[in-house]
N, CA, C and O atoms as a GROMACS GRO file, in nm:
protein
  376
    1MET      N    1  -0.200   0.252   1.563
    1MET     CA    2  -0.223   0.326   1.440
    1MET      C    3  -0.343   0.418   1.463
    1MET      O    4  -0.449   0.374   1.508
    2GLU      N    5  -0.326   0.544   1.432
    2GLU     CA    6  -0.433   0.641   1.447
    2GLU      C    7  -0.548   0.610   1.350
    2GLU      O    8  -0.528   0.546   1.247
    3ASP      N    9  -0.666   0.656   1.388
    3ASP     CA   10  -0.784   0.631   1.304
    3ASP      C   11  -0.768   0.684   1.163
    3ASP      O   12  -0.806   0.616   1.067
    4ARG      N   13  -0.712   0.804   1.147
    4ARG     CA   14  -0.698   0.862   1.012
    4ARG      C   15  -0.603   0.778   0.927
    4ARG      O   16  -0.624   0.767   0.806
    5VAL      N   17  -0.501   0.721   0.988
    5VAL     CA   18  -0.407   0.635   0.916
    5VAL      C   19  -0.475   0.504   0.880
    5VAL      O   20  -0.462   0.455   0.767
    6ARG      N   21  -0.546   0.447   0.974
    6ARG     CA   22  -0.619   0.322   0.950
    6ARG      C   23  -0.721   0.341   0.839
    6ARG      O   24  -0.736   0.255   0.752
    7PHE      N   25  -0.792   0.453   0.840
    7PHE     CA   26  -0.892   0.482   0.738
    7PHE      C   27  -0.826   0.493   0.601
    7PHE      O   28  -0.876   0.438   0.503
    8ALA      N   29  -0.714   0.564   0.593
    8ALA     CA   30  -0.641   0.577   0.466
    8ALA      C   31  -0.594   0.442   0.417
    8ALA      O   32  -0.608   0.410   0.298
    9LEU      N   33  -0.538   0.361   0.506
    9LEU     CA   34  -0.491   0.229   0.468
    9LEU      C   35  -0.606   0.142   0.419
    9LEU      O   36  -0.591   0.072   0.318
   10GLU      N   37  -0.718   0.144   0.487
   10GLU     CA   38  -0.831   0.063   0.446
   10GLU      C   39  -0.885   0.105   0.309
   10GLU      O   40  -0.925   0.020   0.229
   11LYS      N   41  -0.885   0.234   0.282
   11LYS     CA   42  -0.926   0.280   0.149
   11LYS      C   43  -0.828   0.230   0.042
   11LYS      O   44  -0.870   0.186  -0.065
   12LEU      N   45  -0.699   0.237   0.073
   12LEU     CA   46  -0.599   0.188  -0.023
   12LEU      C   47  -0.612   0.037  -0.044
   12LEU      O   48  -0.598  -0.012  -0.156
   13LEU      N   49  -0.637  -0.037   0.062
   13LEU     CA   50  -0.655  -0.182   0.049
   13LEU      C   51  -0.775  -0.214  -0.041
   13LEU      O   52  -0.770  -0.309  -0.119
   14ASN      N   53  -0.880  -0.137  -0.030
   14ASN     CA   54  -0.996  -0.157  -0.117
   14ASN      C   55  -0.962  -0.129  -0.263
   14ASN      O   56  -1.003  -0.204  -0.352
   15ILE      N   57  -0.890  -0.024  -0.288
   15ILE     CA   58  -0.850   0.010  -0.426
   15ILE      C   59  -0.758  -0.097  -0.482
   15ILE      O   60  -0.763  -0.128  -0.601
   16ALA      N   61  -0.673  -0.154  -0.397
   16ALA     CA   62  -0.579  -0.258  -0.441
   16ALA      C   63  -0.650  -0.384  -0.488
   16ALA      O   64  -0.589  -0.468  -0.554
   17GLN      N   65  -0.777  -0.399  -0.456
   17GLN     CA   66  -0.855  -0.514  -0.502
   17GLN      C   67  -0.907  -0.494  -0.644
   17GLN      O   68  -0.957  -0.588  -0.706
   18GLU      N   69  -0.895  -0.371  -0.697
   18GLU     CA   70  -0.946  -0.338  -0.830
   18GLU      C   71  -0.842  -0.369  -0.936
   18GLU      O   72  -0.724  -0.338  -0.919
   19ASP      N   73  -0.885  -0.430  -1.043
   19ASP     CA   74  -0.796  -0.461  -1.155
   19ASP      C   75  -0.793  -0.342  -1.251
   19ASP      O   76  -0.846  -0.347  -1.362
   20THR      N   77  -0.728  -0.234  -1.205
   20THR     CA   78  -0.718  -0.110  -1.282
   20THR      C   79  -0.575  -0.059  -1.272
   20THR      O   80  -0.496  -0.109  -1.192
   21GLY      N   81  -0.543   0.040  -1.352
   21GLY     CA   82  -0.411   0.102  -1.342
   21GLY      C   83  -0.389   0.165  -1.206
   21GLY      O   84  -0.280   0.157  -1.149
   22GLN      N   85  -0.493   0.229  -1.155
   22GLN     CA   86  -0.483   0.290  -1.022
   22GLN      C   87  -0.466   0.182  -0.916
   22GLN      O   88  -0.386   0.198  -0.823
   23GLY      N   89  -0.540   0.072  -0.930
   23GLY     CA   90  -0.526  -0.040  -0.836
   23GLY      C   91  -0.385  -0.095  -0.837
   23GLY      O   92  -0.329  -0.125  -0.732
   24ARG      N   93  -0.326  -0.108  -0.956
   24ARG     CA   94  -0.189  -0.159  -0.969
   24ARG      C   95  -0.091  -0.067  -0.898
   24ARG      O   96   0.002  -0.114  -0.831
   25ARG      N   97  -0.110   0.062  -0.912
   25ARG     CA   98  -0.019   0.157  -0.848
   25ARG      C   99  -0.032   0.153  -0.696
   25ARG      O  100   0.068   0.163  -0.625
   26VAL      N  101  -0.153   0.138  -0.648
   26VAL     CA  102  -0.174   0.126  -0.504
   26VAL      C  103  -0.111  -0.003  -0.453
   26VAL      O  104  -0.049  -0.005  -0.347
   27VAL      N  105  -0.125  -0.112  -0.529
   27VAL     CA  106  -0.061  -0.238  -0.492
   27VAL      C  107   0.090  -0.218  -0.481
   27VAL      O  108   0.151  -0.262  -0.384
   28ASN      N  109   0.149  -0.153  -0.580
   28ASN     CA  110   0.293  -0.130  -0.576
   28ASN      C  111   0.333  -0.053  -0.450
   28ASN      O  112   0.434  -0.083  -0.387
   29PHE      N  113   0.253   0.045  -0.414
   29PHE     CA  114   0.279   0.124  -0.294
   29PHE      C  115   0.272   0.037  -0.168
   29PHE      O  116   0.363   0.038  -0.086
   30LEU      N  117   0.163  -0.037  -0.155
   30LEU     CA  118   0.143  -0.120  -0.035
   30LEU      C  119   0.246  -0.230  -0.024
   30LEU      O  120   0.298  -0.257   0.084
   31LEU      N  121   0.276  -0.295  -0.136
   31LEU     CA  122   0.371  -0.406  -0.129
   31LEU      C  123   0.516  -0.360  -0.115
   31LEU      O  124   0.600  -0.434  -0.064
   32ALA      N  125   0.545  -0.239  -0.159
   32ALA     CA  126   0.679  -0.182  -0.133
   32ALA      C  127   0.696  -0.161   0.017
   32ALA      O  128   0.806  -0.179   0.070
   33TRP      N  129   0.590  -0.124   0.084
   33TRP     CA  130   0.594  -0.109   0.229
   33TRP      C  131   0.604  -0.246   0.295
   33TRP      O  132   0.682  -0.264   0.389
   34TRP      N  133   0.529  -0.341   0.248
   34TRP     CA  134   0.526  -0.475   0.308
   34TRP      C  135   0.660  -0.544   0.294
   34TRP      O  136   0.715  -0.596   0.392
   35ASN      N  137   0.715  -0.547   0.171
   35ASN     CA  138   0.844  -0.613   0.148
   35ASN      C  139   0.893  -0.579   0.008
   35ASN      O  140   0.869  -0.654  -0.087
   36ALA      N  141   0.961  -0.467  -0.006
   36ALA     CA  142   1.007  -0.420  -0.136
   36ALA      C  143   1.108  -0.513  -0.201
   36ALA      O  144   1.111  -0.526  -0.324
   37ASP      N  145   1.189  -0.580  -0.121
   37ASP     CA  146   1.288  -0.672  -0.178
   37ASP      C  147   1.221  -0.785  -0.253
   37ASP      O  148   1.272  -0.830  -0.356
   38VAL      N  149   1.109  -0.831  -0.204
   38VAL     CA  150   1.038  -0.943  -0.266
   38VAL      C  151   0.937  -0.896  -0.371
   38VAL      O  152   0.925  -0.956  -0.478
   39HIS      N  153   0.865  -0.788  -0.340
   39HIS     CA  154   0.752  -0.748  -0.423
   39HIS      C  155   0.775  -0.626  -0.511
   39HIS      O  156   0.685  -0.586  -0.585
   40GLY      N  157   0.892  -0.568  -0.505
   40GLY     CA  158   0.922  -0.452  -0.588
   40GLY      C  159   0.896  -0.322  -0.516
   40GLY      O  160   0.831  -0.318  -0.412
   41GLY      N  161   0.949  -0.217  -0.574
   41GLY     CA  162   0.939  -0.085  -0.514
   41GLY      C  163   0.820  -0.007  -0.565
   41GLY      O  164   0.735  -0.059  -0.637
   42PHE      N  165   0.816   0.118  -0.526
   42PHE     CA  166   0.711   0.210  -0.567
   42PHE      C  167   0.775   0.326  -0.640
   42PHE      O  168   0.863   0.394  -0.586
   43ASP      N  169   0.731   0.349  -0.762
   43ASP     CA  170   0.779   0.462  -0.842
   43ASP      C  171   0.705   0.587  -0.797
   43ASP      O  172   0.584   0.596  -0.814
   44ILE      N  173   0.775   0.681  -0.740
   44ILE     CA  174   0.712   0.802  -0.686
   44ILE      C  175   0.633   0.877  -0.793
   44ILE      O  176   0.539   0.948  -0.761
   45ALA      N  177   0.671   0.861  -0.920
   45ALA     CA  178   0.596   0.925  -1.029
   45ALA      C  179   0.455   0.868  -1.042
   45ALA      O  180   0.370   0.931  -1.105
   46ASP      N  181   0.430   0.753  -0.984
   46ASP     CA  182   0.295   0.696  -0.987
   46ASP      C  183   0.195   0.782  -0.911
   46ASP      O  184   0.075   0.767  -0.929
   47LEU      N  185   0.243   0.871  -0.826
   47LEU     CA  186   0.152   0.965  -0.759
   47LEU      C  187   0.077   1.051  -0.860
   47LEU      O  188  -0.035   1.095  -0.833
   48PHE      N  189   0.139   1.075  -0.975
   48PHE     CA  190   0.074   1.157  -1.078
   48PHE      C  191  -0.034   1.082  -1.153
   48PHE      O  192  -0.112   1.142  -1.226
   49ALA      N  193  -0.040   0.951  -1.136
   49ALA     CA  194  -0.132   0.867  -1.212
   49ALA      C  195  -0.248   0.814  -1.129
   49ALA      O  196  -0.324   0.728  -1.175
   50VAL      N  197  -0.262   0.864  -1.007
   50VAL     CA  198  -0.375   0.823  -0.922
   50VAL      C  199  -0.458   0.947  -0.889
   50VAL      O  200  -0.409   1.060  -0.898
   51ASP      N  201  -0.582   0.924  -0.851
   51ASP     CA  202  -0.668   1.034  -0.810
   51ASP      C  203  -0.608   1.107  -0.690
   51ASP      O  204  -0.532   1.049  -0.612
   52ILE      N  205  -0.643   1.234  -0.677
   52ILE     CA  206  -0.589   1.316  -0.568
   52ILE      C  207  -0.619   1.255  -0.431
   52ILE      O  208  -0.535   1.259  -0.342
   53GLU      N  209  -0.738   1.199  -0.415
   53GLU     CA  210  -0.774   1.139  -0.287
   53GLU      C  211  -0.683   1.021  -0.255
   53GLU      O  212  -0.645   0.999  -0.140
   54VAL      N  213  -0.649   0.944  -0.357
   54VAL     CA  214  -0.560   0.830  -0.339
   54VAL      C  215  -0.420   0.877  -0.302
   54VAL      O  216  -0.358   0.823  -0.210
   55SER      N  217  -0.371   0.978  -0.372
   55SER     CA  218  -0.237   1.030  -0.339
   55SER      C  219  -0.235   1.089  -0.198
   55SER      O  220  -0.133   1.081  -0.130
   56GLU      N  221  -0.345   1.148  -0.154
   56GLU     CA  222  -0.352   1.201  -0.018
   56GLU      C  223  -0.350   1.088   0.085
   56GLU      O  224  -0.289   1.101   0.191
   57ASP      N  225  -0.417   0.976   0.053
   57ASP     CA  226  -0.411   0.861   0.143
   57ASP      C  227  -0.269   0.805   0.149
   57ASP      O  228  -0.223   0.765   0.256
   58MET      N  229  -0.201   0.801   0.036
   58MET     CA  230  -0.061   0.758   0.035
   58MET      C  231   0.024   0.852   0.119
   58MET      O  232   0.111   0.808   0.195
   59ALA      N  233  -0.001   0.982   0.106
   59ALA     CA  234   0.074   1.081   0.184
   59ALA      C  235   0.049   1.062   0.334
   59ALA      O  236   0.140   1.080   0.415
   60THR      N  237  -0.073   1.027   0.370
   60THR     CA  238  -0.104   0.999   0.511
   60THR      C  239  -0.019   0.884   0.562
   60THR      O  240   0.035   0.889   0.673
   61ILE      N  241  -0.007   0.780   0.480
   61ILE     CA  242   0.076   0.665   0.519
   61ILE      C  243   0.223   0.705   0.527
   61ILE      O  244   0.292   0.669   0.623
   62PHE      N  245   0.271   0.781   0.427
   62PHE     CA  246   0.411   0.828   0.429
   62PHE      C  247   0.438   0.906   0.557
   62PHE      O  248   0.540   0.885   0.623
   63THR      N  249   0.348   0.997   0.592
   63THR     CA  250   0.366   1.079   0.711
   63THR      C  251   0.368   0.994   0.837
   63THR      O  252   0.451   1.014   0.926
   64TYR      N  253   0.278   0.898   0.843
   64TYR     CA  254   0.274   0.806   0.956
   64TYR      C  255   0.407   0.732   0.970
   64TYR      O  256   0.462   0.722   1.079
   65LEU      N  257   0.458   0.681   0.859
   65LEU     CA  258   0.584   0.608   0.862
   65LEU      C  259   0.702   0.698   0.897
   65LEU      O  260   0.792   0.657   0.970
   66ALA      N  261   0.700   0.820   0.847
   66ALA     CA  262   0.809   0.913   0.874
   66ALA      C  263   0.815   0.951   1.022
   66ALA      O  264   0.923   0.980   1.074
   67ARG      N  265   0.702   0.950   1.088
   67ARG     CA  266   0.696   0.989   1.230
   67ARG      C  267   0.717   0.871   1.325
   67ARG      O  268   0.735   0.891   1.445
   68ALA      N  269   0.714   0.751   1.272
   68ALA     CA  270   0.731   0.633   1.357
   68ALA      C  271   0.874   0.626   1.410
   68ALA      O  272   0.968   0.667   1.342
   69GLU      N  273   0.888   0.575   1.529
   69GLU     CA  274   1.021   0.566   1.590
   69GLU      C  275   1.102   0.450   1.535
   69GLU      O  276   1.224   0.446   1.553
   70GLY      N  277   1.038   0.359   1.470
   70GLY     CA  278   1.105   0.244   1.410
   70GLY      C  279   1.022   0.194   1.293
   70GLY      O  280   0.920   0.253   1.258
   71ALA      N  281   1.066   0.086   1.234
   71ALA     CA  282   0.993   0.028   1.123
   71ALA      C  283   0.859  -0.026   1.172
   71ALA      O  284   0.852  -0.098   1.271
   72VAL      N  285   0.754   0.009   1.102
   72VAL     CA  286   0.620  -0.042   1.132
   72VAL      C  287   0.560  -0.098   1.004
   72VAL      O  288   0.582  -0.045   0.895
   73TYR      N  289   0.484  -0.203   1.019
   73TYR     CA  290   0.421  -0.269   0.905
   73TYR      C  291   0.274  -0.292   0.938
   73TYR      O  292   0.237  -0.301   1.055
   74PRO      N  293   0.190  -0.302   0.835
   74PRO     CA  294   0.047  -0.319   0.859
   74PRO      C  295   0.011  -0.463   0.895
   74PRO      O  296  -0.072  -0.525   0.828
   75SER      N  297   0.071  -0.516   1.000
   75SER     CA  298   0.051  -0.657   1.036
   75SER      C  299  -0.093  -0.688   1.075
   75SER      O  300  -0.136  -0.803   1.062
   76ASP      N  301  -0.168  -0.589   1.124
   76ASP     CA  302  -0.309  -0.612   1.155
   76ASP      C  303  -0.389  -0.643   1.029
   76ASP      O  304  -0.500  -0.695   1.036
   77TYR      N  305  -0.332  -0.611   0.914
   77TYR     CA  306  -0.398  -0.632   0.786
   77TYR      C  307  -0.327  -0.740   0.705
   77TYR      O  308  -0.334  -0.742   0.582
   78ARG      N  309  -0.260  -0.828   0.773
   78ARG     CA  310  -0.183  -0.934   0.706
   78ARG      C  311  -0.269  -1.014   0.607
   78ARG      O  312  -0.225  -1.041   0.495
   79GLY      N  313  -0.388  -1.051   0.647
   79GLY     CA  314  -0.476  -1.128   0.559
   79GLY      C  315  -0.507  -1.054   0.430
   79GLY      O  316  -0.505  -1.114   0.322
   80GLU      N  317  -0.536  -0.927   0.440
   80GLU     CA  318  -0.566  -0.846   0.322
   80GLU      C  319  -0.442  -0.833   0.233
   80GLU      O  320  -0.451  -0.843   0.111
   81ILE      N  321  -0.327  -0.812   0.296
   81ILE     CA  322  -0.202  -0.802   0.220
   81ILE      C  323  -0.171  -0.934   0.150
   81ILE      O  324  -0.133  -0.934   0.033
   82GLU      N  325  -0.188  -1.045   0.219
   82GLU     CA  326  -0.162  -1.175   0.158
   82GLU      C  327  -0.257  -1.201   0.041
   82GLU      O  328  -0.218  -1.263  -0.058
   83SER      N  329  -0.380  -1.156   0.052
   83SER     CA  330  -0.476  -1.168  -0.058
   83SER      C  331  -0.430  -1.087  -0.179
   83SER      O  332  -0.442  -1.132  -0.293
   84ILE      N  333  -0.379  -0.969  -0.154
   84ILE     CA  334  -0.326  -0.884  -0.262
   84ILE      C  335  -0.206  -0.950  -0.326
   84ILE      O  336  -0.191  -0.949  -0.448
   85ILE      N  337  -0.119  -1.008  -0.245
   85ILE     CA  338  -0.002  -1.078  -0.298
   85ILE      C  339  -0.045  -1.193  -0.387
   85ILE      O  340   0.009  -1.210  -0.496
   86GLN      N  341  -0.142  -1.272  -0.342
   86GLN     CA  342  -0.188  -1.386  -0.422
   86GLN      C  343  -0.246  -1.340  -0.556
   86GLN      O  344  -0.228  -1.405  -0.658
   87CYS      N  345  -0.314  -1.227  -0.553
   87CYS     CA  346  -0.376  -1.175  -0.675
   87CYS      C  347  -0.274  -1.111  -0.769
   87CYS      O  348  -0.274  -1.140  -0.889
   88TRP      N  349  -0.188  -1.026  -0.715
   88TRP     CA  350  -0.100  -0.943  -0.797
   88TRP      C  351   0.041  -0.998  -0.810
   88TRP      O  352   0.109  -0.967  -0.909
   89ARG      N  353   0.088  -1.077  -0.716
   89ARG     CA  354   0.225  -1.129  -0.718
   89ARG      C  355   0.225  -1.279  -0.690
   89ARG      O  356   0.296  -1.324  -0.599
   90PRO      N  357   0.149  -1.357  -0.764
   90PRO     CA  358   0.139  -1.501  -0.732
   90PRO      C  359   0.272  -1.575  -0.742
   90PRO      O  360   0.284  -1.684  -0.686
   91GLN      N  361   0.370  -1.521  -0.810
   91GLN     CA  362   0.499  -1.586  -0.824
   91GLN      C  363   0.586  -1.574  -0.700
   91GLN      O  364   0.688  -1.641  -0.690
   92THR      N  365   0.547  -1.488  -0.604
   92THR     CA  366   0.624  -1.472  -0.481
   92THR      C  367   0.556  -1.550  -0.370
   92THR      O  368   0.441  -1.592  -0.384
   93ASP      N  369   0.626  -1.569  -0.262
   93ASP     CA  370   0.569  -1.648  -0.152
   93ASP      C  371   0.546  -1.567  -0.026
   93ASP      O  372   0.543  -1.624   0.083
   94GLY      N  373   0.530  -1.438  -0.036
   94GLY     CA  374   0.497  -1.360   0.083
   94GLY      C  375   0.597  -1.257   0.111
   94GLY      O  376   0.584  -1.182   0.208
   0.00000   0.00000   0.00000
């Protein structure tokens, strides 16, 4: 993962720890990437409800995923993702 992608992801992970509307939208984005079948999808209209910097970080992730040769997941950040799941989706098991 390139540094710019890692930096964008880390910023999004930090926002996902916030109990705010923007945090909820970032969680939806990250967990749709992690496992949409279990954790739900991401409503593209939510881009209009986050700060421009946040939407640009999401776009960085989208671009990274679009250029990948296969499916890639943020497995290096599994602990952070699992923490988000416990906080935001306690009814699911991962």
